[in-house]
Structures are given as C-alpha cells and as structure tokens.
N, CA, C, O and the ligand as a Tripos MOL2 file, in Angstrom:
@<TRIPOS>MOLECULE
protein
  245   243    62     0     0
PROTEIN
NO_CHARGES

@<TRIPOS>ATOM
      1 N         101.2220  103.4900  121.3790 N.3       1 MET1
      2 CA        101.1760  102.7960  120.0570 C.3       1 MET1
      3 C         101.0240  104.1740  118.9590 C.2       1 MET1
      4 O         100.1650  105.0550  118.9940 O.2       1 MET1
      5 N         102.0530  104.0300  118.0910 N.am      2 ALA2
      6 CA        102.0900  104.9490  117.0670 C.3       2 ALA2
      7 C         101.0990  104.7730  116.1040 C.2       2 ALA2
      8 O         100.7980  103.6150  115.8150 O.2       2 ALA2
      9 N         100.4450  105.8430  115.4660 N.am      3 GLU3
     10 CA         99.6490  105.8210  114.4360 C.3       3 GLU3
     11 C         100.4200  105.4450  112.9620 C.2       3 GLU3
     12 O         101.6060  105.7080  112.7630 O.2       3 GLU3
     13 N          99.7450  104.9410  112.2050 N.am      4 ARG4
     14 CA        100.3360  104.4180  110.9190 C.3       4 ARG4
     15 C          99.4540  105.0570  109.7570 C.2       4 ARG4
     16 O          98.3350  105.5100  109.9980 O.2       4 ARG4
     17 N          99.9890  105.0690  108.5500 N.am      5 ALA5
     18 CA         99.2790  105.7830  107.4820 C.3       5 ALA5
     19 C          99.3620  104.7980  106.1910 C.2       5 ALA5
     20 O         100.3670  104.1160  105.9890 O.2       5 ALA5
     21 N          98.4010  104.7780  105.4610 N.am      6 CYS6
     22 CA         98.3450  104.0230  104.1870 C.3       6 CYS6
     23 C          99.0340  104.7300  103.0950 C.2       6 CYS6
     24 O          98.5720  105.8110  102.7310 O.2       6 CYS6
     25 N         100.3570  104.1220  102.3830 N.am      7 PRO7
     26 CA        100.9500  104.8860  101.2150 C.3       7 PRO7
     27 C         100.0480  104.8340  100.1590 C.2       7 PRO7
     28 O         100.3530  105.6240   99.2660 O.2       7 PRO7
     29 N          98.8040  104.0280   99.8950 N.am      8 ARG8
     30 CA         98.0990  104.2410   98.7000 C.3       8 ARG8
     31 C          96.9880  105.4030   98.9160 C.2       8 ARG8
     32 O          96.9590  106.3800   98.1680 O.2       8 ARG8
     33 N          96.1420  105.2460   99.9100 N.am      9 CYS9
     34 CA         95.0010  106.0140  100.0840 C.3       9 CYS9
     35 C          95.2090  107.1370  101.0420 C.2       9 CYS9
     36 O          94.3190  107.9830  101.1310 O.2       9 CYS9
     37 N          96.3840  107.2460  101.8360 N.am     10 LYS10
     38 CA         96.6970  108.0890  102.7560 C.3      10 LYS10
     39 C          95.8310  108.0970  104.1670 C.2      10 LYS10
     40 O          95.8410  109.0700  104.9220 O.2      10 LYS10
     41 N          95.1520  107.0010  104.4010 N.am     11 ARG11
     42 CA         94.3090  107.0640  105.2470 C.3      11 ARG11
     43 C          95.2060  106.6910  106.7490 C.2      11 ARG11
     44 O          95.9840  105.7390  106.8130 O.2      11 ARG11
     45 N          94.9500  107.5610  107.8200 N.am     12 VAL12
     46 CA         95.7020  107.1930  109.0000 C.3      12 VAL12
     47 C          94.6250  106.3590  109.9370 C.2      12 VAL12
     48 O          93.4360  106.5830  110.1650 O.2      12 VAL12
     49 N          95.4860  105.3380  110.3760 N.am     13 THR13
     50 CA         95.0020  104.1930  110.9510 C.3      13 THR13
     51 C          95.8180  103.5570  112.1890 C.2      13 THR13
     52 O          97.0330  103.7530  112.2240 O.2      13 THR13
     53 N          95.3160  102.9450  113.0120 N.am     14 PHE14
     54 CA         96.3300  102.0390  113.9480 C.3      14 PHE14
     55 C          96.5450  100.6600  113.4410 C.2      14 PHE14
     56 O          97.2760   99.8770  114.0480 O.2      14 PHE14
     57 N          95.9060  100.3300  112.3020 N.am     15 ASP15
     58 CA         95.9990   98.9130  111.9160 C.3      15 ASP15
     59 C          97.2630   98.7440  111.0700 C.2      15 ASP15
     60 O          97.8570   99.7250  110.6240 O.2      15 ASP15
     61 N          97.6310   97.6010  110.8750 N.am     16 LYS16
     62 CA         98.8670   97.2680  110.0730 C.3      16 LYS16
     63 C          98.4440   97.1700  108.6610 C.2      16 LYS16
     64 O          99.2770   97.3130  107.7660 O.2      16 LYS16
     65 N          97.1520   96.9260  108.3960 N.am     17 VAL17
     66 CA         96.7600   96.8830  106.9580 C.3      17 VAL17
     67 C          95.5890   97.8200  106.9270 C.2      17 VAL17
     68 O          94.7530   97.7930  107.8310 O.2      17 VAL17
     69 N          95.5010   98.6670  105.8890 N.am     18 CYS18
     70 CA         94.6790   99.6810  105.4930 C.3      18 CYS18
     71 C          93.2940   99.1850  105.6700 C.2      18 CYS18
     72 O          93.0210   98.1140  105.1270 O.2      18 CYS18
     73 N          92.2670   99.8750  106.4300 N.am     19 PRO19
     74 CA         90.8870   99.2320  106.3710 C.3      19 PRO19
     75 C          90.2270   99.6130  105.2710 C.2      19 PRO19
     76 O          89.1600   99.0240  105.0950 O.2      19 PRO19
     77 N          90.5780  100.5410  104.3540 N.am     20 VAL20
     78 CA         90.0640  100.9690  103.3090 C.3      20 VAL20
     79 C          90.4210  100.1900  101.9070 C.2      20 VAL20
     80 O          89.5660   99.7780  101.1230 O.2      20 VAL20
     81 N          91.7190  100.0740  101.7510 N.am     21 CYS21
     82 CA         92.1260   99.4750  100.4370 C.3      21 CYS21
     83 C          93.0180   98.3420  100.6410 C.2      21 CYS21
     84 O          93.4720   97.8160   99.6250 O.2      21 CYS21
     85 N          93.3900   97.8180  101.9220 N.am     22 GLY22
     86 CA         94.0560   96.5570  101.9630 C.3      22 GLY22
     87 C          95.5200   96.7120  101.8600 C.2      22 GLY22
     88 O          96.1820   95.6760  101.9240 O.2      22 GLY22
     89 N          96.1250   97.8220  101.7120 N.am     23 THR23
     90 CA         97.6150   98.0280  101.6390 C.3      23 THR23
     91 C          98.1540   98.1000  102.9150 C.2      23 THR23
     92 O          97.5800   98.6840  103.8340 O.2      23 THR23
     93 N          99.3860   97.4570  103.0420 N.am     24 ASN24
     94 CA        100.2200   97.5510  104.2590 C.3      24 ASN24
     95 C         100.4340   99.0570  104.6920 C.2      24 ASN24
     96 O         100.7880   99.9210  103.8910 O.2      24 ASN24
     97 N         100.2210   99.2620  105.8480 N.am     25 THR25
     98 CA        100.3330  100.8260  106.4570 C.3      25 THR25
     99 C         102.0250  100.7660  106.6210 C.2      25 THR25
    100 O         102.7820   99.7970  106.5700 O.2      25 THR25
    101 N         102.3010  102.2130  106.8410 N.am     26 SER26
    102 CA        103.6750  102.4920  107.2680 C.3      26 SER26
    103 C         103.5700  103.7210  108.2400 C.2      26 SER26
    104 O         102.7350  104.6250  108.1810 O.2      26 SER26
    105 N         104.8080  103.5360  109.3410 N.am     27 ASP27
    106 CA        104.5920  104.3950  110.4780 C.3      27 ASP27
    107 C         105.5380  105.7300  110.0260 C.2      27 ASP27
    108 O         105.8090  106.6430  110.8050 O.2      27 ASP27
    109 N         105.9220  105.6740  108.8180 N.am     28 ASN28
    110 CA        106.8020  106.7420  108.3790 C.3      28 ASN28
    111 C         106.0170  107.6820  107.4230 C.2      28 ASN28
    112 O         106.0220  107.5770  106.1970 O.2      28 ASN28
    113 N         105.2950  108.6780  108.1950 N.am     29 TRP29
    114 CA        104.3080  109.4420  107.5700 C.3      29 TRP29
    115 C         104.4810  111.0410  108.1200 C.2      29 TRP29
    116 O         104.9910  111.3010  109.2100 O.2      29 TRP29
    117 N         104.0180  111.9660  107.2680 N.am     30 THR30
    118 CA        103.9830  113.2710  107.9250 C.3      30 THR30
    119 C         102.6930  114.0710  107.3780 C.2      30 THR30
    120 O         102.0870  113.7370  106.3600 O.2      30 THR30
    121 N         102.3870  115.0680  108.1150 N.am     31 GLY31
    122 CA        101.2480  115.8660  107.8680 C.3      31 GLY31
    123 C          99.8970  115.1870  108.0520 C.2      31 GLY31
    124 O          99.6510  114.0890  107.5520 O.2      31 GLY31
    125 N          99.0400  115.8740  108.7790 N.am     32 LEU32
    126 CA         97.8740  115.1360  109.0880 C.3      32 LEU32
    127 C          96.5390  116.1830  108.6930 C.2      32 LEU32
    128 O          96.3700  117.2920  109.2010 O.2      32 LEU32
    129 N          95.7510  115.6210  107.7850 N.am     33 ILE33
    130 CA         94.5560  116.5650  107.4990 C.3      33 ILE33
    131 C          93.3200  115.5680  107.9450 C.2      33 ILE33
    132 O          93.3140  114.3370  107.9660 O.2      33 ILE33
    133 N          92.3770  116.4080  108.2610 N.am     34 VAL34
    134 CA         91.1090  115.9600  108.7680 C.3      34 VAL34
    135 C          90.0350  116.2270  107.5680 C.2      34 VAL34
    136 O          89.8080  117.3900  107.2370 O.2      34 VAL34
    137 N          89.5070  115.3590  107.0500 N.am     35 VAL35
    138 CA         88.2000  115.3890  106.0790 C.3      35 VAL35
    139 C          87.0080  114.9950  106.5810 C.2      35 VAL35
    140 O          86.6630  113.8290  106.7790 O.2      35 VAL35
    141 N          86.0900  116.4310  106.8800 N.am     36 ILE36
    142 CA         84.8310  115.8070  107.4380 C.3      36 ILE36
    143 C          83.8040  115.6600  106.3370 C.2      36 ILE36
    144 O          82.9190  114.8070  106.4070 O.2      36 ILE36
    145 N          83.9380  116.5780  105.2220 N.am     37 ASP37
    146 CA         82.8620  116.5240  104.1080 C.3      37 ASP37
    147 C          83.6130  116.5360  102.7970 C.2      37 ASP37
    148 O          83.8260  117.6140  102.2420 O.2      37 ASP37
    149 N          84.0660  115.2850  102.2180 N.am     38 PRO38
    150 CA         84.8740  115.2160  101.0980 C.3      38 PRO38
    151 C          84.2490  116.1710  100.0460 C.2      38 PRO38
    152 O          84.9460  116.9250   99.3670 O.2      38 PRO38
    153 N          82.9140  116.1010   99.9470 N.am     39 ASP39
    154 CA         82.1810  116.7150   98.8100 C.3      39 ASP39
    155 C          82.5830  118.4070   98.7090 C.2      39 ASP39
    156 O          82.6860  119.0690   97.6760 O.2      39 ASP39
    157 N          82.7400  118.7960   99.9070 N.am     40 GLU40
    158 CA         82.8890  120.2140   99.9800 C.3      40 GLU40
    159 C          84.3660  120.6030  100.0300 C.2      40 GLU40
    160 O          84.6440  121.8020  100.0390 O.2      40 GLU40
    161 N          85.2790  119.7390  100.0610 N.am     41 SER41
    162 CA         86.7470  119.9660  100.3560 C.3      41 SER41
    163 C          87.5920  119.9420   99.0630 C.2      41 SER41
    164 O          87.8230  118.8030   98.6570 O.2      41 SER41
    165 N          88.0860  120.9240   98.3510 N.am     42 ASP42
    166 CA         88.8370  121.0550   97.4860 C.3      42 ASP42
    167 C          90.2230  120.2770   97.8450 C.2      42 ASP42
    168 O          90.7480  119.6370   96.9340 O.2      42 ASP42
    169 N          90.7030  120.2950   98.8420 N.am     43 LEU43
    170 CA         91.8760  119.2660   99.2010 C.3      43 LEU43
    171 C          91.6060  117.9600   99.0780 C.2      43 LEU43
    172 O          92.4400  117.2530   98.5130 O.2      43 LEU43
    173 N          90.4350  117.4070   99.5620 N.am     44 ALA44
    174 CA         90.0520  116.0010   99.6260 C.3      44 ALA44
    175 C          89.9440  115.7450   98.0800 C.2      44 ALA44
    176 O          90.3410  114.6390   97.7130 O.2      44 ALA44
    177 N          89.5140  116.5180   97.2140 N.am     45 LYS45
    178 CA         89.4070  116.3060   95.7650 C.3      45 LYS45
    179 C          90.7610  116.2490   95.2140 C.2      45 LYS45
    180 O          91.0110  115.3360   94.4260 O.2      45 LYS45
    181 N          91.6690  117.0960   95.5180 N.am     46 GLU46
    182 CA         92.9380  117.0380   94.9190 C.3      46 GLU46
    183 C          93.6780  115.4780   95.3790 C.2      46 GLU46
    184 O          94.4160  114.8130   94.6520 O.2      46 GLU46
    185 N          93.3140  115.1860   96.5590 N.am     47 LEU47
    186 CA         94.1320  113.8760   97.0850 C.3      47 LEU47
    187 C          93.1880  112.7370   96.7730 C.2      47 LEU47
    188 O          93.5310  111.6390   97.2110 O.2      47 LEU47
    189 N          92.0770  112.8080   96.1050 N.am     48 ASN48
    190 CA         91.2290  111.7650   95.8600 C.3      48 ASN48
    191 C          90.6960  111.0050   97.1150 C.2      48 ASN48
    192 O          90.6190  109.7850   97.2600 O.2      48 ASN48
    193 N          90.3530  111.9690   97.9700 N.am     49 ILE49
    194 CA         89.6810  111.3360   99.2100 C.3      49 ILE49
    195 C          88.2150  111.3990   99.1230 C.2      49 ILE49
    196 O          87.6750  112.4940   98.9620 O.2      49 ILE49
    197 N          87.5240  110.3160   99.2170 N.am     50 ASN50
    198 CA         85.9610  110.5250   99.1730 C.3      50 ASN50
    199 C          85.3030  109.7820  100.3840 C.2      50 ASN50
    200 O          84.1040  109.5280  100.2760 O.2      50 ASN50
    201 N          85.9430  109.4170  101.4960 N.am     51 ILE51
    202 CA         85.6070  109.0030  102.7460 C.3      51 ILE51
    203 C          85.7760  109.9100  103.8420 C.2      51 ILE51
    204 O          86.9300  110.3370  103.8900 O.2      51 ILE51
    205 N          85.1190  110.2940  104.6210 N.am     52 PRO52
    206 CA         85.4640  111.2190  105.7620 C.3      52 PRO52
    207 C          86.3510  110.6970  106.6070 C.2      52 PRO52
    208 O          86.2480  109.4950  106.8520 O.2      52 PRO52
    209 N          87.3470  111.4240  107.2000 N.am     53 GLY53
    210 CA         88.4670  110.7070  108.0920 C.3      53 GLY53
    211 C          89.6620  111.3450  108.2530 C.2      53 GLY53
    212 O          89.6330  112.5180  107.8790 O.2      53 GLY53
    213 N          90.8510  110.9020  108.7480 N.am     54 ARG54
    214 CA         91.9130  111.5030  108.9650 C.3      54 ARG54
    215 C          92.9750  110.8970  107.9870 C.2      54 ARG54
    216 O          93.1140  109.6790  107.8810 O.2      54 ARG54
    217 N          93.7530  111.8440  107.2460 N.am     55 TYR55
    218 CA         94.7420  111.2710  106.2920 C.3      55 TYR55
    219 C          96.0210  111.9860  106.4250 C.2      55 TYR55
    220 O          96.0890  113.0740  106.9960 O.2      55 TYR55
    221 N          97.0970  111.3530  105.8750 N.am     56 ALA56
    222 CA         98.3700  111.8990  105.8630 C.3      56 ALA56
    223 C          98.6660  112.7020  104.5470 C.2      56 ALA56
    224 O          98.1000  112.3280  103.5200 O.2      56 ALA56
    225 N          99.4220  113.6650  104.5120 N.am     57 LEU57
    226 CA         99.8380  114.3200  103.5400 C.3      57 LEU57
    227 C         100.9910  113.5620  102.6570 C.2      57 LEU57
    228 O         100.8770  113.5490  101.4310 O.2      57 LEU57
    229 N         102.0380  112.9660  103.2610 N.am     58 LYS58
    230 CA        102.9380  112.2450  102.6960 C.3      58 LYS58
    231 C         103.2370  110.9140  103.3940 C.2      58 LYS58
    232 O         103.2700  110.8950  104.6250 O.2      58 LYS58
    233 N         103.4270  109.9490  102.7780 N.am     59 VAL59
    234 CA        103.5920  108.3960  103.3320 C.3      59 VAL59
    235 C         104.6690  107.8610  102.7780 C.2      59 VAL59
    236 O         104.8080  107.9660  101.5600 O.2      59 VAL59
    237 N         105.6560  107.1740  103.5780 N.am     60 ARG60
    238 CA        106.7940  106.5510  102.6990 C.3      60 ARG60
    239 C         106.6480  105.0120  103.1750 C.2      60 ARG60
    240 O         106.4820  104.7160  104.3590 O.2      60 ARG60
    241 N         106.7170  104.1790  102.2590 N.am     61 GLU61
    242 CA        106.4780  102.8660  102.5050 C.3      61 GLU61
    243 C         107.6650  102.2640  103.3560 C.2      61 GLU61
    244 O         107.6460  101.0800  103.6900 O.2      61 GLU61
    245 ZN         94.6560  102.4610  101.8360 Zn       62 ZN62
@<TRIPOS>BOND
     1     1     2 1
     2     2     3 1
     3     3     4 2
     4     3     5 am
     5     5     6 1
     6     6     7 1
     7     7     8 2
     8     7     9 am
     9     9    10 1
    10    10    11 1
    11    11    12 2
    12    11    13 am
    13    13    14 1
    14    14    15 1
    15    15    16 2
    16    15    17 am
    17    17    18 1
    18    18    19 1
    19    19    20 2
    20    19    21 am
    21    21    22 1
    22    22    23 1
    23    23    24 2
    24    23    25 am
    25    25    26 1
    26    26    27 1
    27    27    28 2
    28    27    29 am
    29    29    30 1
    30    30    31 1
    31    31    32 2
    32    31    33 am
    33    33    34 1
    34    34    35 1
    35    35    36 2
    36    35    37 am
    37    37    38 1
    38    38    39 1
    39    39    40 2
    40    39    41 am
    41    41    42 1
    42    42    43 1
    43    43    44 2
    44    43    45 am
    45    45    46 1
    46    46    47 1
    47    47    48 2
    48    47    49 am
    49    49    50 1
    50    50    51 1
    51    51    52 2
    52    51    53 am
    53    53    54 1
    54    54    55 1
    55    55    56 2
    56    55    57 am
    57    57    58 1
    58    58    59 1
    59    59    60 2
    60    59    61 am
    61    61    62 1
    62    62    63 1
    63    63    64 2
    64    63    65 am
    65    65    66 1
    66    66    67 1
    67    67    68 2
    68    67    69 am
    69    69    70 1
    70    70    71 1
    71    71    72 2
    72    71    73 am
    73    73    74 1
    74    74    75 1
    75    75    76 2
    76    75    77 am
    77    77    78 1
    78    78    79 1
    79    79    80 2
    80    79    81 am
    81    81    82 1
    82    82    83 1
    83    83    84 2
    84    83    85 am
    85    85    86 1
    86    86    87 1
    87    87    88 2
    88    87    89 am
    89    89    90 1
    90    90    91 1
    91    91    92 2
    92    91    93 am
    93    93    94 1
    94    94    95 1
    95    95    96 2
    96    95    97 am
    97    97    98 1
    98    98    99 1
    99    99   100 2
   100    99   101 am
   101   101   102 1
   102   102   103 1
   103   103   104 2
   104   103   105 am
   105   105   106 1
   106   106   107 1
   107   107   108 2
   108   107   109 am
   109   109   110 1
   110   110   111 1
   111   111   112 2
   112   111   113 am
   113   113   114 1
   114   114   115 1
   115   115   116 2
   116   115   117 am
   117   117   118 1
   118   118   119 1
   119   119   120 2
   120   119   121 am
   121   121   122 1
   122   122   123 1
   123   123   124 2
   124   123   125 am
   125   125   126 1
   126   126   127 1
   127   127   128 2
   128   127   129 am
   129   129   130 1
   130   130   131 1
   131   131   132 2
   132   131   133 am
   133   133   134 1
   134   134   135 1
   135   135   136 2
   136   135   137 am
   137   137   138 1
   138   138   139 1
   139   139   140 2
   140   139   141 am
   141   141   142 1
   142   142   143 1
   143   143   144 2
   144   143   145 am
   145   145   146 1
   146   146   147 1
   147   147   148 2
   148   147   149 am
   149   149   150 1
   150   150   151 1
   151   151   152 2
   152   151   153 am
   153   153   154 1
   154   154   155 1
   155   155   156 2
   156   155   157 am
   157   157   158 1
   158   158   159 1
   159   159   160 2
   160   159   161 am
   161   161   162 1
   162   162   163 1
   163   163   164 2
   164   163   165 am
   165   165   166 1
   166   166   167 1
   167   167   168 2
   168   167   169 am
   169   169   170 1
   170   170   171 1
   171   171   172 2
   172   171   173 am
   173   173   174 1
   174   174   175 1
   175   175   176 2
   176   175   177 am
   177   177   178 1
   178   178   179 1
   179   179   180 2
   180   179   181 am
   181   181   182 1
   182   182   183 1
   183   183   184 2
   184   183   185 am
   185   185   186 1
   186   186   187 1
   187   187   188 2
   188   187   189 am
   189   189   190 1
   190   190   191 1
   191   191   192 2
   192   191   193 am
   193   193   194 1
   194   194   195 1
   195   195   196 2
   196   195   197 am
   197   197   198 1
   198   198   199 1
   199   199   200 2
   200   199   201 am
   201   201   202 1
   202   202   203 1
   203   203   204 2
   204   203   205 am
   205   205   206 1
   206   206   207 1
   207   207   208 2
   208   207   209 am
   209   209   210 1
   210   210   211 1
   211   211   212 2
   212   211   213 am
   213   213   214 1
   214   214   215 1
   215   215   216 2
   216   215   217 am
   217   217   218 1
   218   218   219 1
   219   219   220 2
   220   219   221 am
   221   221   222 1
   222   222   223 1
   223   223   224 2
   224   223   225 am
   225   225   226 1
   226   226   227 1
   227   227   228 2
   228   227   229 am
   229   229   230 1
   230   230   231 1
   231   231   232 2
   232   231   233 am
   233   233   234 1
   234   234   235 1
   235   235   236 2
   236   235   237 am
   237   237   238 1
   238   238   239 1
   239   239   240 2
   240   239   241 am
   241   241   242 1
   242   242   243 1
   243   243   244 2
@<TRIPOS>SUBSTRUCTURE
     1 MET1         2 RESIDUE 1 A MET
     2 ALA2         6 RESIDUE 1 A ALA
     3 GLU3        10 RESIDUE 1 A GLU
     4 ARG4        14 RESIDUE 1 A ARG
     5 ALA5        18 RESIDUE 1 A ALA
     6 CYS6        22 RESIDUE 1 A CYS
     7 PRO7        26 RESIDUE 1 A PRO
     8 ARG8        30 RESIDUE 1 A ARG
     9 CYS9        34 RESIDUE 1 A CYS
    10 LYS10       38 RESIDUE 1 A LYS
    11 ARG11       42 RESIDUE 1 A ARG
    12 VAL12       46 RESIDUE 1 A VAL
    13 THR13       50 RESIDUE 1 A THR
    14 PHE14       54 RESIDUE 1 A PHE
    15 ASP15       58 RESIDUE 1 A ASP
    16 LYS16       62 RESIDUE 1 A LYS
    17 VAL17       66 RESIDUE 1 A VAL
    18 CYS18       70 RESIDUE 1 A CYS
    19 PRO19       74 RESIDUE 1 A PRO
    20 VAL20       78 RESIDUE 1 A VAL
    21 CYS21       82 RESIDUE 1 A CYS
    22 GLY22       86 RESIDUE 1 A GLY
    23 THR23       90 RESIDUE 1 A THR
    24 ASN24       94 RESIDUE 1 A ASN
    25 THR25       98 RESIDUE 1 A THR
    26 SER26      102 RESIDUE 1 A SER
    27 ASP27      106 RESIDUE 1 A ASP
    28 ASN28      110 RESIDUE 1 A ASN
    29 TRP29      114 RESIDUE 1 A TRP
    30 THR30      118 RESIDUE 1 A THR
    31 GLY31      122 RESIDUE 1 A GLY
    32 LEU32      126 RESIDUE 1 A LEU
    33 ILE33      130 RESIDUE 1 A ILE
    34 VAL34      134 RESIDUE 1 A VAL
    35 VAL35      138 RESIDUE 1 A VAL
    36 ILE36      142 RESIDUE 1 A ILE
    37 ASP37      146 RESIDUE 1 A ASP
    38 PRO38      150 RESIDUE 1 A PRO
    39 ASP39      154 RESIDUE 1 A ASP
    40 GLU40      158 RESIDUE 1 A GLU
    41 SER41      162 RESIDUE 1 A SER
    42 ASP42      166 RESIDUE 1 A ASP
    43 LEU43      170 RESIDUE 1 A LEU
    44 ALA44      174 RESIDUE 1 A ALA
    45 LYS45      178 RESIDUE 1 A LYS
    46 GLU46      182 RESIDUE 1 A GLU
    47 LEU47      186 RESIDUE 1 A LEU
    48 ASN48      190 RESIDUE 1 A ASN
    49 ILE49      194 RESIDUE 1 A ILE
    50 ASN50      198 RESIDUE 1 A ASN
    51 ILE51      202 RESIDUE 1 A ILE
    52 PRO52      206 RESIDUE 1 A PRO
    53 GLY53      210 RESIDUE 1 A GLY
    54 ARG54      214 RESIDUE 1 A ARG
    55 TYR55      218 RESIDUE 1 A TYR
    56 ALA56      222 RESIDUE 1 A ALA
    57 LEU57      226 RESIDUE 1 A LEU
    58 LYS58      230 RESIDUE 1 A LYS
    59 VAL59      234 RESIDUE 1 A VAL
    60 ARG60      238 RESIDUE 1 A ARG
    61 GLU61      242 RESIDUE 1 A GLU
    62 ZN62       245 GROUP 0 **** ****
C-alpha cells in the first residue's frame, strides 16, 4: 500500500483523508521530510508545520 500525502498541510499518511486537517490526501507527492521538534526546525517553520511527523515537500491533488 502506497503512502499518501495531504495537499494542504503536507502530512504523510496511509489514510485517504488527512488525520490533521480533514483534506482528501493524494498519492502524487515527492520529497519526504521528518519533523521531530517543530519549534527547533527552520524548515518546519517555513512549511508552517507545528506537529511532529513525516511530511511531503510537494503534493499534487
Ligand atoms: Zn492535512
């Protein structure tokens, strides 16, 4: 089963609907980043990520 990603908040998940924001997820995404401590990560701030987890860099709907 392929992992999916949310086009709105970039969260990577196996679910068809994002568990964070409720948007339908897409299987067309690239780039994986892992955020462990959003408060200490400049990249997380840039991407507006405030929950630790795995995120895609680009997601197409
Ligand atoms: Zn989302």
